[in-house]
C-alpha positions in Angstrom: -0.2 12.5 -40.7 2.1 14.5 -43.0 -0.7 17.0 -43.7 -1.4 17.4 -40.0 2.3 18.0 -39.2 2.6 20.5 -42.1 -0.5 22.3 -40.8 0.9 22.5 -37.3 4.2 23.9 -38.6 2.3 26.6 -40.5 0.3 27.5 -37.4 3.4 27.6 -35.2 5.2 29.8 -37.8 2.3 32.1 -38.0 2.1 32.4 -34.2 5.8 33.2 -33.9 5.5 35.9 -36.6 2.5 37.3 -34.8 4.4 37.5 -31.5 7.3 39.1 -33.2 5.1 41.7 -34.9 3.3 42.4 -31.5 6.6 43.0 -29.8 7.6 45.4 -32.6 4.2 47.2 -32.2 4.7 47.5 -28.5 8.1 49.0 -28.8 7.2 51.0 -31.9 4.6 53.2 -30.2 7.3 55.6 -28.9 8.4 56.2 -32.5 5.0 57.2 -33.8 4.6 60.9 -34.8 3.1 63.2 -32.2 0.0 65.3 -32.5 1.1 69.0 -32.2 -0.7 72.3 -31.9 1.4 75.4 -32.4 0.1 78.9 -31.3 1.5 80.9 -34.1 1.0 84.7 -33.9 1.7 85.0 -37.7 -1.0 82.6 -38.7 -4.0 84.3 -40.2 -6.8 84.7 -37.7 -4.5 84.5 -34.7 -5.9 86.6 -31.8 -3.8 87.8 -28.9 -3.5 90.9 -26.8 -1.9 92.5 -23.7 -4.0 93.6 -20.8 -3.5 94.7 -17.2 -5.5 94.8 -14.0 -5.0 96.3 -10.5 -5.4 99.6 -8.7 -3.5 102.9 -8.7 -1.4 104.2 -11.6 -1.6 102.0 -14.7 1.4 100.0 -15.9 3.2 101.0 -19.1 2.5 98.0 -21.3 3.8 98.0 -24.9 4.7 95.7 -27.7 8.3 95.7 -28.7 7.7 93.3 -31.6 4.2 92.1 -31.8 4.9 89.5 -34.5 7.5 87.9 -32.2 5.3 88.2 -29.1 7.9 90.5 -27.6 6.6 93.0 -25.1 7.5 95.1 -22.0 5.5 95.8 -18.8 6.6 98.6 -16.4 4.7 98.8 -13.1 4.8 102.2 -11.4 5.7 102.5 -7.7 2.2 103.7 -6.7 0.4 100.8 -8.3 -1.6 98.4 -6.2 -1.6 94.7 -7.2 -1.0 95.8 -10.8 -0.2 93.0 -13.2 0.3 92.6 -16.9 -1.2 89.7 -18.8 -0.5 88.2 -22.2 -3.7 86.6 -23.6 -3.8 84.2 -26.6 -7.3 83.5 -27.7 -8.0 79.8 -28.4 -11.8 80.0 -29.0 -13.5 79.7 -32.3 -17.0 80.9 -33.2 -18.8 78.3 -31.1 -16.3 76.7 -28.7 -12.7 76.4 -27.4 -10.0 73.8 -28.2 -9.9 70.4 -26.6 -6.4 70.2 -25.1 -7.1 67.0 -23.2 -5.8 65.2 -26.3 -2.3 66.6 -25.5 0.1 65.6 -22.8 2.7 68.4 -22.7 3.0 72.1 -23.2 6.4 73.1 -24.8 7.4 76.7 -24.0 10.4 78.8 -25.1 10.3 82.1 -23.2 12.9 84.8 -22.6 12.3 86.9 -19.6 14.1 89.6 -17.7 12.7 91.2 -14.6 12.2 90.8 -10.9 9.0 88.7 -10.8 9.2 85.8 -8.4 7.2 83.5 -10.7 5.8 83.5 -14.2 2.3 82.1 -14.1 1.3 80.0 -17.1 -2.5 79.6 -17.4 -5.1 77.9 -19.5 -8.7 79.1 -19.2 -11.4 76.5 -19.8 -15.0 77.4 -20.5 -17.5 75.1 -18.8 -21.2 76.0 -19.4 -22.1 74.6 -15.9 -20.5 77.7 -14.3 -18.8 79.8 -16.9 -20.6 83.0 -18.2 -20.0 84.8 -21.4 -20.4 88.2 -19.7 -17.8 87.3 -17.0 -14.3 86.9 -18.4 -13.0 85.5 -15.2 -15.5 82.7 -14.8 -13.8 80.2 -17.1 -11.9 77.8 -15.0 -8.3 78.9 -14.4 -5.8 76.1 -14.8 -2.3 77.3 -14.0 1.3 76.6 -12.9 3.8 78.9 -11.3 7.4 78.6 -12.7 10.5 80.4 -11.6 12.2 82.7 -14.2 15.3 80.5 -14.1 13.2 77.6 -15.3 13.0 79.3 -18.7 16.8 79.4 -19.1 16.2 76.8 -21.8 13.0 75.5 -23.5 10.8 73.7 -21.1 8.2 71.0 -21.4 5.3 71.1 -18.9 3.0 68.2 -18.4 -0.6 69.3 -18.5 -1.2 67.1 -15.5 0.9 69.5 -13.5 -1.7 72.3 -13.9 -3.8 73.0 -10.8 -6.9 75.2 -10.1 -5.8 78.0 -7.8 -7.6 78.4 -4.4 -8.5 82.1 -5.1 -10.6 81.1 -8.1 -12.3 78.3 -6.2 -13.1 80.6 -3.4 -14.2 83.5 -5.6 -16.9 81.4 -7.3 -17.6 79.1 -4.3 -17.0 76.0 -6.4 -18.3 72.6 -5.2 -15.7 69.9 -4.8 -16.6 68.1 -8.1 -15.7 71.2 -10.1 -12.2 72.0 -8.7 -10.2 69.5 -10.7 -8.1 70.7 -13.7 -9.9 70.6 -17.0 -8.6 71.7 -20.4 -11.3 70.0 -22.6 -12.7 73.3 -23.8 -9.8 75.7 -23.5 -10.5 79.3 -24.6 -7.3 81.1 -23.7 -3.6 80.7 -23.0 -2.2 83.3 -20.6 1.1 84.5 -19.1 1.4 86.9 -16.2 3.6 87.5 -13.1 3.5 86.6 -9.4 5.3 88.5 -6.7 5.7 92.1 -5.5 5.6 93.9 -8.8 5.5 97.5 -7.6 8.1 99.6 -9.3 9.5 96.8 -11.4 10.1 96.3 -15.1 9.5 93.1 -17.1 10.4 92.2 -20.6 9.2 89.0 -22.2 9.6 87.3 -25.6 7.6 84.2 -26.2 9.3 82.2 -28.9 7.3 79.0 -28.8 3.9 77.9 -27.5 3.2 74.3 -28.5 1.0 71.5 -27.3 2.1 68.0 -28.0 0.6 64.5 -27.5 0.2 61.1 -28.9 -2.2 60.6 -31.8 -3.0 57.3 -30.2 -2.6 57.0 -26.4 -0.5 54.2 -25.0 -3.6 52.7 -23.5 -5.6 52.8 -26.8 -2.5 51.4 -28.7 -2.2 48.4 -26.4 -6.0 48.0 -26.4 -5.9 47.9 -30.2 -3.2 45.3 -30.2 -5.3 43.2 -27.8 -8.4 43.6 -29.9 -6.5 42.6 -33.0 -5.3 39.4 -31.2 -8.9 38.7 -30.1 -10.1 39.1 -33.7 -7.3 36.9 -35.0 -7.9 34.4 -32.2 -11.6 34.3 -32.9 -11.0 33.8 -36.7 -8.5 31.1 -35.9 -11.0 29.4 -33.5 -13.7 29.5 -36.2 -11.4 28.1 -38.8 -10.4 25.3 -36.5 -14.0 24.6 -35.6 -14.9 24.3 -39.3 -11.9 22.0 -39.8 -12.9 19.9 -36.9 -16.5 19.8 -38.1 -15.3 18.5 -41.5 -13.1 15.9 -39.9 -16.0 14.9 -37.7 -18.3 14.4 -40.7 -15.6 12.3 -42.4 -15.2 10.1 -39.3 -18.9 9.7 -38.4 -19.3 6.4 -40.2 -16.3 5.0 -38.4 -17.7 6.2 -35.1 -21.0 4.4 -35.7 -19.1 1.2 -36.2 -17.4 1.6 -32.8 -20.6 2.4 -30.8 -21.3 -1.2 -29.8 -17.6 -1.8 -28.8 -17.6 1.5 -26.9 -20.7 0.6 -25.0 -19.1 -2.7 -24.0 -15.9 -0.9 -22.9 -18.0 1.6 -20.9 -19.7 -1.2 -19.1 -16.4 -2.8 -18.3 -15.1 0.5 -17.1 -18.0 1.1 -14.7 -17.5 -2.4 -13.4 -13.8 -1.9 -12.7 -14.5 1.6 -11.3 -17.0 0.1 -8.9 -14.4 -2.5 -7.9 -11.9 0.2 -7.3 -14.2 1.8 -4.7 -15.0 -1.3 -2.8 -13.1 -2.9 0.1 -12.2 -6.4 -1.0 -12.7 -7.9 2.5 -15.9 -6.3 3.8 -17.6 -5.4 0.4 -18.3 -1.9 1.6 -16.8 1.3 0.2 -13.1 1.8 0.6 -11.6 5.2 1.4 -11.7 6.3 -2.2 -15.4 5.4 -2.5 -16.1 7.5 0.6 -14.2 10.4 -0.9 -16.3 10.2 -4.1 -19.5 10.2 -2.0 -18.2 13.3 -0.1 -17.5 15.1 -3.4 -21.0 14.3 -4.6 -22.5 15.7 -1.4 -20.4 18.8 -1.7 -21.3 19.3 -5.3 -25.0 19.1 -4.4 -24.6 21.2 -1.2 -26.2 18.5 1.0 -25.7 18.1 4.7 -25.1 14.7 6.2 -24.5 12.9 9.5 -21.0 11.5 9.9 -20.5 8.5 12.1 -17.1 7.0 12.9 -17.2 3.4 14.1 -14.3 1.6 15.8 -14.4 -2.0 17.2 -13.3 -2.2 20.8 -10.2 -4.3 21.6 -10.0 -5.6 18.1 -6.2 -6.1 18.4 -6.9 -8.6 21.2 -9.1 -10.6 18.8 -6.3 -10.8 16.2 -3.7 -11.7 18.9 -5.8 -14.3 20.6 -7.8 -15.9 17.8 -5.7 -15.1 14.8 -6.1 -12.8 11.8 -8.5 -15.2 9.9 -11.0 -14.8 12.8 -10.4 -11.1 12.7 -11.2 -11.0 9.0 -14.4 -12.9 9.7 -15.4 -10.4 12.3 -14.8 -7.5 9.9 -16.8 -9.3 7.2 -19.7 -9.9 9.6 -19.5 -6.3 10.8 -19.7 -5.1 7.2 -22.9 -7.3 6.8 -24.5 -5.9 9.9 -23.8 -2.3 9.0 -24.9 -2.7 5.4 -28.1 -4.5 6.5 -29.3 -2.0 9.0 -28.5 1.2 7.1 -30.3 2.9 4.2 -29.3 2.3 0.5 -28.7 6.0 0.2 -26.2 6.0 3.2 -22.5 5.8 2.4 -20.8 3.0 4.4 -17.1 2.5 4.1 -14.1 1.0 5.7 -11.7 3.8 6.6 -8.9 1.6 7.6 -8.2 -1.4 9.9 -11.2 -1.9 12.2 -12.5 1.7 11.7 -15.6 2.3 9.6 -17.3 5.5 8.4 -21.0 5.9 7.9 -22.3 9.0 6.0 -26.1 9.6 6.2 -27.1 12.3 3.6 -29.9 14.5 4.8 -29.8 13.2 8.4 -29.8 15.5 11.4 -27.4 15.0 14.3 -30.2 13.4 16.4 -31.1 11.0 13.6 -27.5 10.0 13.1 -27.1 9.4 16.9 -30.3 7.2 17.0 -28.9 5.1 14.1 -25.5 4.8 15.7 -27.2 3.6 18.9 -29.2 1.0 17.1 -26.1 -0.3 15.3 -24.2 -0.3 18.7 -26.9 -2.5 20.2 -27.0 -4.8 17.2 -23.3 -5.3 17.3 -23.3 -6.0 21.0 -26.0 -8.7 20.6 -24.3 -10.4 17.7 -22.2 -13.6 18.1 -19.6 -13.1 15.4 -18.1 -16.6 15.5 -21.0 -19.1 16.2 -18.8 -22.1 16.6 -16.6 -20.3 19.0 -18.8 -17.6 20.7 -17.3 -14.2 20.4 -18.9 -11.0 21.4 -17.6 -7.7 20.1 -18.6 -4.1 21.0 -18.0 -0.9 19.2 -17.6 2.8 20.0 -19.2 5.5 17.9 -18.4 9.2 17.3 -21.1 11.3 15.6 -20.9 14.8 14.0 -22.8 16.8 11.4 -21.5 18.0 8.1 -23.3 21.1 7.0 -24.4 21.7 3.3 -21.9 19.2 1.9 -19.0 21.5 3.1 -16.3 20.9 5.6 -16.3 17.1 5.6 -12.8 17.1 7.0 -13.9 19.2 10.0 -17.0 17.0 10.5 -14.8 13.9 10.4 -12.3 15.4 12.8 -15.1 16.2 15.2 -16.6 12.8 14.9 -13.1 11.3 15.4 -12.7 13.4 18.5 -16.0 12.2 19.8 -14.9 8.6 19.1 -11.7 9.2 21.0 -13.8 10.4 24.0 -16.1 7.4 23.7 -13.0 5.2 24.0 -11.9 7.1 27.1 -15.3 6.8 28.7 -15.2 3.0 28.7 -16.0 2.1 25.0 -19.3 0.6 23.8 -21.1 4.0 23.7 -22.1 6.7 21.3 -20.7 10.2 21.7 -22.0 13.1 19.6 -20.2 16.4 18.8 -22.2 19.5 19.4 -22.0 22.7 17.3 -19.6 24.6 19.5 -15.9 24.7 18.3 -13.2 23.1 20.4 -10.6 25.6 21.4 -6.9 24.6 21.4 -5.4 24.7 24.8 -1.6 24.0 25.0 -0.7 21.1 27.2 -4.3 19.7 27.5 -5.2 16.5 25.7 -8.2 16.8 23.4 -10.3 14.3 25.3 -9.6 16.0 28.6 -10.6 19.4 27.3 -13.7 18.0 25.6 -14.8 16.5 28.9 -14.2 19.8 30.7 -15.9 22.0 28.1 -19.0 20.0 27.4 -18.1 19.9 23.7 -19.4 16.4 23.4 -22.6 14.6 24.6 -22.6 10.9 25.3 -25.5 8.6 24.5 -25.6 5.3 26.3 
């Protein structure tokens, strides 16, 4: 016992330590170092240039300090759609850079001029539609930012980038190609948006940096979950080995208890059977009926449901006494048990009401059986020394596929209620049509008006 308690304490301590470490790991993700990619013009091999496009007189485009990415663009008054573009090449010998691993673009730009927006762009080469001989065919992912947005360093989420409509229209892109994509970025660009005719622009780009998690939050949490699964599996295996060892140690003891266990099992079955029988009538009680219904439901079997109620039984108890009433109930149990199949479930639902469940029976078969039982009850003298004739009313319904016994019982009970209202000593069967609820109308009256039930005399 002491060893078992000690083992449980160690397991509990290990679990608490694991939970504490998991909480620290969940919180600690935000403190992990970030993945960063800096576009450094001073780095060997860095490739960047200034270009312009448009009609009319060319713009005056010059580097003020190329090593600091400081340049000026002067657009003449007679220029048409003239624009100056800063272009930083991201491509290597065979492909671009996968920027989808980053979440943000950190920019520090100093700008003076009259442009309405500075357009930040990332060109992405996609072999499905991009061509090497067409520099405009790589997908244009961009965002327009106001000059005052650059009053201080700015962090742009790459998810903010969009694909402009003019590029989609120019290349007649299908819908599945118009989403932003930076998985094969070949260039970073900066240009202007607005009426640029006769304006001067001066830009100094101090910082171009892409930042993101080395391990995404999703993968971090997935890793924690996988670790718990591995540890849990290992713990489960160790416990299984331990239980197997204990099982082997106790096998001899278990063999010694087999005979005693078999005897206890036999006694248990006997008591369980007694618990499901009605002490007076020796038929199933309500618990036994419920177990039979559960079995039908588990096996998906349909059944006929017959609700039986003795007519004027209270009068028998009042006039002849309860002992005579008990003899009547015992005799009724014998009649029903004798004239039904061994596979049928017969039970006393309460008082003088009995329930008969006929697995596999159709509605017509259940009605025929109910009619035979009705006749047999009517012809029986329940107290031979003091002749006493008793009749019974029957309500019949069908339970489909082992399901909806409660509904079938309710329909059978409604049919029984109607049988009582029609003079008793008859069989009434519920049809398949549902009974609507009508406020202010009793169920028997509505059933009679709607044809919900059929009576069998």
